[in-house]
ROSE-4610 file (N, C-alpha, C; in Angstrom, 1 decimal, always signed):
// ROSE-4610
residu = [M/M/M/E/E/E/R/R/R/L/L/L/T/T/T/A/A/A/P/P/P/P/P/P/A/A/A/A/A/A/A/A/A/L/L/L/G/G/G/P/P/P/A/A/A/E/E/E/T/T/T/P/P/P/A/A/A/P/P/P/A/A/A/P/P/P/A/A/A/E/E/E/A/A/A/P/P/P/V/V/V/D/D/D/P/P/P/A/A/A/A/A/A/F/F/F/R/R/R/E/E/E/V/V/V/L/L/L/G/G/G/A/A/A/F/F/F/A/A/A/S/S/S/G/G/G/I/I/I/T/T/T/V/V/V/L/L/L/A/A/A/A/A/A/T/T/T/D/D/D/A/A/A/D/D/D/G/G/G/S/S/S/P/P/P/V/V/V/G/G/G/L/L/L/A/A/A/C/C/C/Q/Q/Q/S/S/S/F/F/F/A/A/A/S/S/S/L/L/L/S/S/S/L/L/L/D/D/D/P/P/P/P/P/P/L/L/L/V/V/V/L/L/L/L/L/L/C/C/C/V/V/V/G/G/G/K/K/K/G/G/G/S/S/S/S/S/S/S/S/S/W/W/W/P/P/P/A/A/A/V/V/V/R/R/R/D/D/D/A/A/A/G/G/G/R/R/R/F/F/F/G/G/G/V/V/V/S/S/S/I/I/I/L/L/L/G/G/G/A/A/A/D/D/D/Q/Q/Q/R/R/R/A/A/A/V/V/V/C/C/C/E/E/E/A/A/A/L/L/L/G/G/G/R/R/R/R/R/R/G/G/G/G/G/G/D/D/D/K/K/K/F/F/F/T/T/T/G/G/G/V/V/V/E/E/E/W/W/W/E/E/E/T/T/T/S/S/S/A/A/A/H/H/H/G/G/G/A/A/A/V/V/V/R/R/R/V/V/V/T/T/T/G/G/G/A/A/A/L/L/L/A/A/A/T/T/T/A/A/A/D/D/D/C/C/C/A/A/A/L/L/L/E/E/E/T/T/T/V/V/V/H/H/H/E/E/E/A/A/A/G/G/G/D/D/D/H/H/H/W/W/W/L/L/L/V/V/V/T/T/T/A/A/A/R/R/R/V/V/V/L/L/L/E/E/E/L/L/L/T/T/T/T/T/T/R/R/R/E/E/E/G/G/G/G/G/G/S/S/S/P/P/P/L/L/L/L/L/L/Y/Y/Y/F/F/F/R/R/R/S/S/S/D/D/D/Y/Y/Y/A/A/A/T/T/T/G/G/G/A/A/A/F/F/F/G/G/G]
num = [1/1/1/2/2/2/3/3/3/4/4/4/5/5/5/6/6/6/7/7/7/8/8/8/9/9/9/10/10/10/11/11/11/12/12/12/13/13/13/14/14/14/15/15/15/16/16/16/17/17/17/18/18/18/19/19/19/20/20/20/21/21/21/22/22/22/23/23/23/24/24/24/25/25/25/26/26/26/27/27/27/28/28/28/29/29/29/30/30/30/31/31/31/32/32/32/33/33/33/34/34/34/35/35/35/36/36/36/37/37/37/38/38/38/39/39/39/40/40/40/41/41/41/42/42/42/43/43/43/44/44/44/45/45/45/46/46/46/47/47/47/48/48/48/49/49/49/50/50/50/51/51/51/52/52/52/53/53/53/54/54/54/55/55/55/56/56/56/57/57/57/58/58/58/59/59/59/60/60/60/61/61/61/62/62/62/63/63/63/64/64/64/65/65/65/66/66/66/67/67/67/68/68/68/69/69/69/70/70/70/71/71/71/72/72/72/73/73/73/74/74/74/75/75/75/76/76/76/77/77/77/78/78/78/79/79/79/80/80/80/81/81/81/82/82/82/83/83/83/84/84/84/85/85/85/86/86/86/87/87/87/88/88/88/89/89/89/90/90/90/91/91/91/92/92/92/93/93/93/94/94/94/95/95/95/96/96/96/97/97/97/98/98/98/99/99/99/100/100/100/101/101/101/102/102/102/103/103/103/104/104/104/105/105/105/106/106/106/107/107/107/108/108/108/109/109/109/110/110/110/111/111/111/112/112/112/113/113/113/114/114/114/115/115/115/116/116/116/117/117/117/118/118/118/119/119/119/120/120/120/121/121/121/122/122/122/123/123/123/124/124/124/125/125/125/126/126/126/127/127/127/128/128/128/129/129/129/130/130/130/131/131/131/132/132/132/133/133/133/134/134/134/135/135/135/136/136/136/137/137/137/138/138/138/139/139/139/140/140/140/141/141/141/142/142/142/143/143/143/144/144/144/145/145/145/146/146/146/147/147/147/148/148/148/149/149/149/150/150/150/151/151/151/152/152/152/153/153/153/154/154/154/155/155/155/156/156/156/157/157/157/158/158/158/159/159/159/160/160/160/161/161/161/162/162/162/163/163/163/164/164/164/165/165/165/166/166/166/167/167/167/168/168/168/169/169/169/170/170/170/171/171/171/172/172/172/173/173/173/174/174/174/175/175/175/176/176/176/177/177/177/178/178/178/179/179/179/180/180/180/181/181/181/182/182/182/183/183/183/184/184/184]
x = [+0.9/+0.0/+0.9/+0.6/+1.4/+1.0/+2.1/+1.9/+1.9/+0.8/+0.7/+1.1/+2.0/+2.4/+2.2/+2.0/+1.8/+3.2/+3.4/+4.7/+4.9/+6.1/+6.3/+5.6/+5.2/+4.5/+5.3/+6.6/+7.4/+7.6/+7.1/+7.2/+6.5/+5.4/+4.7/+4.6/+5.0/+4.9/+3.4/+3.1/+1.8/+1.2/+2.0/+1.4/+1.5/+2.2/+2.4/+1.2/+0.9/-0.2/+0.4/-0.1/+0.5/+0.1/+0.9/+0.6/-0.7/-1.4/-2.6/-2.3/-3.1/-2.9/-3.1/-2.3/-2.5/-3.9/-4.4/-5.7/-5.5/-6.5/-6.5/-7.8/-7.7/-8.9/-10.0/-11.2/-12.3/-12.3/-12.8/-12.9/-14.2/-14.0/-15.1/-16.2/-17.4/-18.4/-18.6/-18.5/-18.6/-17.4/-16.2/-15.1/-15.2/-15.7/-15.9/-16.8/-17.9/-18.9/-18.3/-17.5/-16.9/-15.9/-15.0/-14.0/-14.6/-15.4/-16.0/-17.0/-17.5/-18.4/-17.7/-16.4/-15.6/-15.5/-16.0/-16.1/-17.5/-17.6/-18.9/-19.4/-20.6/-21.2/-22.5/-22.8/-24.0/-25.2/-26.4/-27.5/-28.4/-28.8/-29.7/-31.0/-31.9/-33.1/-33.2/-33.4/-33.6/-35.1/-35.7/-37.2/-37.7/-38.8/-39.4/-40.9/-41.7/-43.1/-43.3/-44.2/-44.5/-45.5/-46.0/-46.9/-48.2/-48.6/-49.8/-49.6/-48.4/-48.1/-47.8/-47.7/-47.3/-45.8/-45.4/-43.9/-43.4/-42.2/-41.5/-40.1/-39.4/-38.1/-37.4/-36.2/-35.4/-34.3/-33.8/-32.7/-31.4/-30.4/-29.2/-28.0/-27.0/-25.8/-24.6/-24.8/-23.7/-24.0/-23.5/-23.7/-22.5/-22.1/-20.9/-21.0/-20.3/-20.1/-19.2/-19.4/-18.6/-17.9/-18.6/-18.0/-18.6/-17.7/-18.2/-18.7/-18.0/-18.3/-18.4/-19.6/-20.9/-21.1/-22.1/-22.4/-23.0/-22.3/-22.8/-22.6/-23.5/-23.4/-23.4/-22.9/-22.8/-23.5/-24.3/-24.9/-25.0/-25.1/-25.1/-26.4/-27.2/-28.4/-28.4/-28.8/-28.8/-29.8/-29.4/-30.3/-31.6/-31.6/-32.8/-33.8/-33.5/-34.4/-35.7/-36.8/-38.1/-38.6/-37.9/-38.3/-37.5/-36.2/-35.4/-36.0/-36.6/-37.2/-38.1/-39.0/-39.9/-39.1/-38.1/-37.3/-36.6/-36.0/-35.3/-36.2/-37.4/-38.3/-38.8/-38.8/-39.2/-38.2/-37.0/-36.0/-35.4/-36.2/-35.8/-36.1/-35.2/-35.4/-34.7/-35.1/-34.4/-33.5/-32.4/-31.5/-31.6/-32.1/-32.2/-31.2/-30.3/-29.3/-29.9/-30.0/-30.7/-29.9/-30.6/-30.0/-30.1/-29.4/-29.4/-30.7/-31.6/-33.0/-33.9/-33.4/-34.3/-34.1/-33.8/-33.6/-34.9/-36.0/-37.3/-37.6/-37.1/-37.3/-36.5/-35.2/-34.4/-35.0/-35.5/-36.1/-37.3/-38.1/-39.3/-38.9/-37.9/-37.5/-36.6/-36.1/-35.2/-35.9/-37.2/-37.9/-38.4/-38.7/-39.2/-40.7/-41.1/-42.6/-43.4/-44.7/-45.6/-45.4/-46.2/-46.1/-45.0/-43.9/-42.7/-42.9/-43.7/-43.9/-44.9/-45.6/-46.5/-45.8/-46.3/-45.7/-44.4/-44.0/-42.8/-43.3/-42.8/-43.2/-42.3/-42.9/-42.1/-42.8/-42.1/-42.6/-42.0/-42.7/-42.2/-41.6/-40.4/-39.8/-40.3/-39.8/-40.2/-39.7/-38.7/-38.1/-38.8/-39.8/-40.5/-39.8/-38.8/-38.1/-38.8/-38.7/-39.3/-38.2/-38.5/-37.5/-38.1/-37.3/-37.8/-37.7/-38.8/-38.9/-37.9/-37.2/-36.3/-34.9/-34.6/-33.3/-32.2/-31.0/-29.9/-29.6/-29.8/-29.6/-30.3/-30.6/-31.2/-30.6/-30.6/-30.2/-31.2/-31.8/-32.7/-31.8/-32.1/-31.2/-32.0/-31.3/-31.8/-30.9/-31.5/-30.7/-29.8/-28.6/-27.6/-27.3/-26.7/-26.3/-26.6/-26.8/-26.9/-26.0/-25.1/-24.2/-24.3/-24.2/-24.2/-22.8/-22.9/-21.7/-21.9/-21.6/-21.8/-23.2/-23.5/-24.9/-25.6/-25.0/-25.6/-25.7/-26.4/-26.4/-25.6/-24.7/-23.9/-24.6/-25.0/-25.9/-25.2/-25.2/-24.7/-26.0/-26.0/-27.1/-26.6/-27.2/-26.9/-27.7/-27.0/-27.6/-28.3/-29.5/-30.3/-30.5/-30.6/-30.8/-30.4/-29.9/-29.5/-30.2/-30.4/-30.9/-30.2/-30.1/-29.5/-30.2/-30.2/-30.8/-29.6/-29.9/-28.9/-28.9/-27.7/-27.5/-27.9/-27.7/-28.0/-26.7/-26.8/-25.7/-26.2/-25.3/-25.7/-26.1/-27.0/-27.3/-26.3/-25.5/-24.5/-24.8/-24.1/-24.2/-22.7/-22.5/-21.2/-21.2/-20.4/-20.4/-21.7/-22.5/-23.9/-24.9/-24.7/-25.6/-25.7/-26.7/-26.7/-25.8/-25.3/-24.4/-24.7/-24.2/-24.4/-23.0/-22.9/-21.6/-22.0/-21.2/-21.3/-20.2/-20.5/-19.5/-19.8/-18.8/-18.9/-18.6]
y = [-1.2/+0.0/+1.2/+2.2/+3.4/+4.3/+4.9/+5.8/+7.2/+7.9/+9.3/+10.2/+11.2/+12.1/+13.5/+14.5/+15.9/+16.5/+17.5/+18.2/+18.9/+19.1/+19.8/+21.2/+21.6/+22.9/+24.1/+24.0/+25.1/+25.1/+24.1/+24.0/+25.2/+25.6/+26.7/+27.9/+29.1/+30.2/+30.7/+31.7/+32.1/+32.7/+33.3/+34.0/+33.0/+31.9/+31.0/+30.1/+29.7/+28.7/+27.7/+26.4/+25.4/+25.6/+25.1/+25.2/+24.4/+24.9/+24.1/+22.7/+21.8/+20.4/+20.2/+19.4/+19.2/+18.5/+18.7/+18.1/+16.6/+16.0/+14.5/+14.0/+12.7/+12.0/+12.0/+12.1/+12.1/+10.8/+10.9/+9.8/+9.0/+7.7/+6.8/+6.8/+7.1/+7.2/+5.8/+4.7/+3.4/+3.2/+3.5/+3.4/+4.4/+5.6/+6.5/+6.0/+5.4/+4.8/+3.6/+2.8/+1.6/+2.0/+2.9/+3.4/+4.1/+5.1/+5.8/+5.0/+3.9/+3.0/+2.2/+2.2/+1.5/+2.3/+3.5/+4.4/+4.2/+3.5/+3.3/+4.7/+4.9/+6.1/+5.8/+6.6/+6.5/+7.0/+6.7/+7.1/+8.0/+9.1/+10.1/+10.3/+10.9/+11.4/+12.9/+13.7/+15.1/+15.3/+16.0/+16.1/+17.4/+17.9/+19.1/+18.9/+19.9/+19.9/+20.9/+20.6/+21.5/+22.6/+23.4/+24.4/+23.9/+22.7/+22.1/+21.3/+21.3/+20.6/+19.2/+18.7/+17.3/+17.1/+15.9/+15.7/+15.5/+16.1/+15.9/+15.6/+14.7/+14.4/+13.5/+13.2/+12.3/+11.6/+10.5/+9.8/+10.5/+10.6/+11.3/+10.6/+10.2/+9.6/+10.6/+11.7/+12.7/+13.7/+13.5/+14.3/+14.3/+15.4/+15.5/+16.7/+16.6/+17.8/+18.8/+20.0/+21.0/+22.0/+22.4/+23.4/+23.3/+23.5/+23.5/+24.9/+25.9/+27.3/+28.1/+28.4/+28.0/+26.5/+25.9/+24.5/+24.3/+23.8/+23.7/+22.2/+21.8/+20.5/+20.8/+19.8/+19.9/+18.7/+18.9/+17.8/+18.1/+17.0/+17.2/+16.5/+17.2/+16.7/+16.7/+15.6/+15.6/+16.6/+17.3/+18.3/+17.7/+16.4/+15.7/+15.4/+15.7/+15.4/+16.2/+15.5/+16.2/+16.6/+16.1/+16.4/+17.6/+17.8/+18.8/+20.2/+20.6/+22.0/+22.3/+21.3/+21.5/+21.6/+20.8/+20.8/+22.2/+22.6/+23.9/+25.0/+25.0/+26.1/+26.2/+25.1/+25.1/+25.9/+25.9/+26.6/+25.9/+25.1/+24.3/+22.9/+22.0/+20.6/+19.8/+18.5/+17.6/+16.7/+16.3/+15.3/+14.1/+13.0/+11.8/+10.8/+10.4/+9.4/+8.1/+7.3/+6.0/+4.9/+4.0/+2.9/+1.7/+0.6/-0.6/-1.2/-0.9/-1.5/-0.6/+0.4/+1.3/+1.3/+0.1/+0.0/+0.3/-0.1/+0.2/+1.7/+2.4/+3.9/+4.5/+4.0/+4.5/+4.2/+3.0/+2.6/+3.5/+3.8/+4.6/+6.0/+6.6/+8.0/+8.1/+7.0/+7.0/+6.8/+6.5/+6.3/+7.6/+7.7/+8.9/+9.0/+10.2/+10.5/+9.9/+10.3/+9.7/+10.1/+9.6/+9.9/+9.0/+9.5/+8.7/+8.4/+9.1/+8.9/+7.8/+7.2/+6.2/+5.1/+4.8/+3.7/+4.1/+5.4/+5.9/+6.7/+6.3/+7.1/+8.3/+9.5/+10.7/+11.7/+12.7/+13.8/+15.1/+16.2/+17.5/+18.1/+18.6/+19.2/+20.6/+21.2/+22.6/+23.6/+23.2/+24.1/+23.9/+23.0/+22.8/+21.7/+21.1/+20.0/+18.7/+17.9/+16.5/+15.6/+14.8/+13.8/+12.4/+11.4/+10.1/+9.4/+8.9/+8.2/+7.0/+6.9/+5.7/+5.9/+7.1/+7.3/+7.3/+6.9/+6.9/+8.3/+9.3/+10.7/+11.6/+12.8/+13.8/+15.2/+16.0/+17.4/+18.2/+19.1/+20.1/+21.2/+21.6/+22.5/+23.7/+24.8/+25.9/+26.1/+26.2/+26.3/+27.6/+27.4/+28.5/+28.9/+28.0/+28.3/+27.1/+27.4/+26.4/+26.8/+25.9/+26.2/+25.1/+25.5/+24.6/+23.8/+22.5/+21.7/+20.5/+20.7/+19.6/+19.3/+18.0/+17.5/+17.5/+18.2/+18.2/+19.7/+19.8/+21.1/+20.8/+21.6/+21.6/+22.5/+22.0/+22.7/+22.8/+23.9/+24.1/+24.5/+24.0/+24.3/+24.4/+25.4/+25.6/+24.6/+24.0/+23.0/+23.8/+23.6/+24.2/+23.4/+22.1/+21.1/+19.7/+19.0/+17.6/+16.6/+15.4/+14.4/+13.1/+12.2/+10.9/+9.8/+8.6/+7.5/+6.6/+5.8/+4.9/+3.7/+3.1/+1.9/+2.0/+0.9/+0.8/+0.9/+0.4/+0.5/+1.2/+1.8/+2.6/+1.8/+2.3/+1.8/+2.4/+1.6/+2.1/+1.8/+2.5/+2.2/+1.9/+0.7/+0.3/-0.6/-0.2/-0.9/-1.1/-0.1/-0.1/-1.0/-1.2/-2.0/-1.6/-2.0/-1.7/-2.6/-2.0/-2.7/-2.2/-2.9/-2.5/-2.6/-1.8/-1.8/-2.1/-2.9/-3.2/-2.5/-1.6/-0.8/-0.9/-1.1/-1.3/-0.2]
z = [+0.0/+0.0/+0.0/-0.8/-0.9/+0.2/+0.8/+2.0/+1.4/+1.8/+1.3/+2.4/+2.1/+3.1/+2.6/+3.5/+3.1/+3.1/+2.3/+2.3/+3.7/+4.1/+5.4/+5.4/+6.5/+6.6/+6.1/+6.2/+5.7/+4.2/+3.5/+2.0/+1.3/+1.9/+1.2/+2.2/+1.8/+2.6/+2.7/+3.5/+3.7/+2.4/+1.5/+0.3/-0.9/-0.7/-1.9/-2.0/-3.2/-3.5/-4.4/-4.3/-5.1/-6.6/-7.5/-8.9/-9.2/-10.2/-10.5/-11.0/-10.6/-11.0/-12.5/-13.1/-14.6/-14.8/-16.0/-16.4/-16.3/-15.7/-15.5/-16.1/-16.3/-16.8/-15.7/-16.1/-15.1/-14.3/-13.1/-12.2/-12.6/-12.7/-13.1/-11.9/-12.2/-11.1/-10.4/-11.1/-10.4/-9.5/-9.9/-9.0/-7.8/-8.1/-7.0/-5.9/-6.3/-5.4/-4.6/-5.4/-4.7/-3.7/-4.0/-3.1/-1.9/-2.1/-1.0/-0.2/-0.8/-0.1/+1.0/+0.9/+1.9/+3.2/+3.2/+4.4/+5.0/+6.1/+6.8/+7.3/+7.1/+7.6/+8.4/+9.3/+10.1/+9.2/+9.6/+8.8/+9.7/+9.2/+9.9/+9.1/+9.8/+9.2/+9.5/+8.4/+8.5/+8.4/+9.4/+9.3/+9.9/+9.4/+9.9/+9.6/+9.9/+9.6/+8.5/+7.5/+6.4/+6.9/+6.0/+6.3/+6.9/+6.5/+7.0/+8.4/+8.9/+10.1/+10.0/+8.7/+8.5/+8.4/+8.9/+8.8/+7.4/+7.1/+5.9/+6.2/+5.4/+5.7/+4.7/+5.0/+4.2/+5.0/+4.4/+5.0/+4.5/+5.3/+5.0/+5.6/+4.8/+5.4/+5.4/+4.8/+4.8/+5.8/+7.0/+8.2/+9.1/+9.6/+10.5/+11.4/+12.5/+13.4/+12.6/+12.8/+12.1/+13.1/+14.1/+15.0/+16.4/+17.4/+18.8/+19.2/+18.7/+19.1/+17.8/+17.3/+17.8/+17.4/+18.0/+17.7/+16.3/+15.4/+14.0/+13.5/+12.7/+12.0/+10.5/+9.7/+8.3/+7.7/+6.6/+6.0/+4.5/+3.7/+2.3/+1.8/+0.9/+0.4/-1.1/-1.7/-3.2/-3.7/-4.8/-5.4/-5.9/-6.2/-6.7/-5.6/-4.3/-3.3/-3.4/-3.3/-3.4/-2.0/-1.0/+0.4/+1.0/+0.5/+1.0/+0.9/-0.2/-0.2/+1.0/+1.3/+2.5/+3.8/+4.0/+5.2/+5.2/+4.1/+4.0/+4.4/+3.8/+4.0/+5.4/+6.1/+7.5/+8.4/+8.0/+8.7/+9.9/+10.5/+11.7/+11.4/+11.8/+11.5/+12.5/+12.6/+13.5/+12.7/+13.3/+12.8/+13.8/+13.3/+14.2/+13.7/+14.6/+14.3/+14.6/+13.5/+13.6/+14.2/+15.0/+15.6/+14.7/+15.0/+14.2/+14.1/+15.0/+15.0/+14.2/+13.5/+12.8/+11.2/+10.7/+9.3/+8.5/+9.0/+8.4/+8.3/+9.3/+9.3/+8.2/+8.0/+7.0/+5.6/+5.4/+4.1/+3.8/+4.9/+4.7/+4.3/+4.9/+4.7/+3.5/+3.0/+1.9/+0.5/+0.6/-0.7/-1.2/-2.5/-3.1/-3.0/-2.8/-2.9/-1.8/-1.8/-0.9/+0.5/+1.4/+2.8/+3.4/+3.6/+4.1/+5.6/+6.3/+7.7/+8.1/+7.1/+7.5/+8.2/+9.4/+10.2/+11.0/+10.9/+11.6/+12.7/+13.9/+15.1/+15.2/+15.5/+15.6/+16.5/+16.9/+17.8/+17.3/+17.7/+17.4/+18.7/+18.6/+19.7/+20.0/+21.1/+21.4/+20.4/+19.6/+18.6/+17.3/+17.2/+16.0/+15.1/+15.6/+14.8/+15.0/+13.9/+14.0/+14.4/+15.4/+15.9/+15.7/+15.2/+15.1/+16.5/+16.9/+18.2/+18.2/+19.3/+19.5/+18.8/+18.2/+17.6/+18.7/+18.3/+19.2/+19.8/+19.0/+19.4/+18.4/+18.9/+18.0/+18.2/+17.2/+17.3/+16.6/+17.4/+16.8/+16.2/+15.0/+14.2/+13.6/+13.5/+12.7/+11.5/+10.3/+9.1/+9.1/+8.8/+8.7/+7.3/+6.5/+5.1/+4.2/+3.0/+1.9/+0.8/+0.4/-0.7/-1.8/-3.0/-4.1/-4.1/-4.3/-4.3/-5.2/-6.5/-7.5/-7.6/-7.4/-7.5/-6.2/-5.2/-3.8/-3.3/-2.2/-1.4/-0.2/+0.1/+1.3/+2.3/+3.4/+4.4/+5.7/+6.3/+7.7/+8.5/+9.8/+10.7/+12.1/+12.8/+14.2/+15.1/+16.0/+16.9/+18.1/+18.3/+19.3/+20.6/+20.4/+21.5/+21.1/+22.1/+21.8/+22.7/+22.3/+23.1/+22.8/+23.7/+23.4/+24.3/+23.8/+24.6/+25.1/+26.1/+26.6/+25.8/+25.6/+24.8/+23.3/+22.7/+21.3/+20.4/+19.2/+18.2/+17.0/+16.2/+15.1/+13.9/+13.1/+11.8/+10.8/+10.1/+9.2/+7.8/+6.9/+5.5/+5.0/+4.5/+4.1/+2.9/+1.9/+0.6/+0.0/-0.1/-0.7/+0.0/+1.3/+2.0/+3.5/+4.2/+5.6/+6.4/+7.5/+8.4/+9.8/+10.8/+12.2/+12.8/+13.8/+14.6/+16.1/+16.7/+18.1/+18.8/+19.7/+20.4/+21.9/+22.7/+24.1/+25.0]
């Protein structure tokens, strides 16, 4: 395996920038999915209520903490999502981190169209965020920024409130399939 190392910090001065990379062949999408699929990620549900008070949401595996001060999270949503506009327009939403026992919730929120919340237990928080009942943890969020990033939206949100449950293992996505992790 080739070891990759960064150049020493002194290699570039503060005003210097690296030379532009030479034009390279495009990355094969199938190879891209295969390689990045080797990175296991947790699965979340982003959810809010629409103008009628009905829950709207989507499954999202691109989620990470961004900042402690202020408390921010980062998530990426595909531009083709039909649910994201309603979540975005709500301005406040919940991020529910799914447990290994919530695969059916992920499948319901991951499908296109229709009432995704049929059979999914949920509650509305004091902040107006939708939380999936039984999630490993939740974060009530207020939308901060939305940036265009290729075929996705890169979203930052301020965390307003956090909850967690005792015990449980995460529902993971690994090599284009569900996986679970046992942590002690």
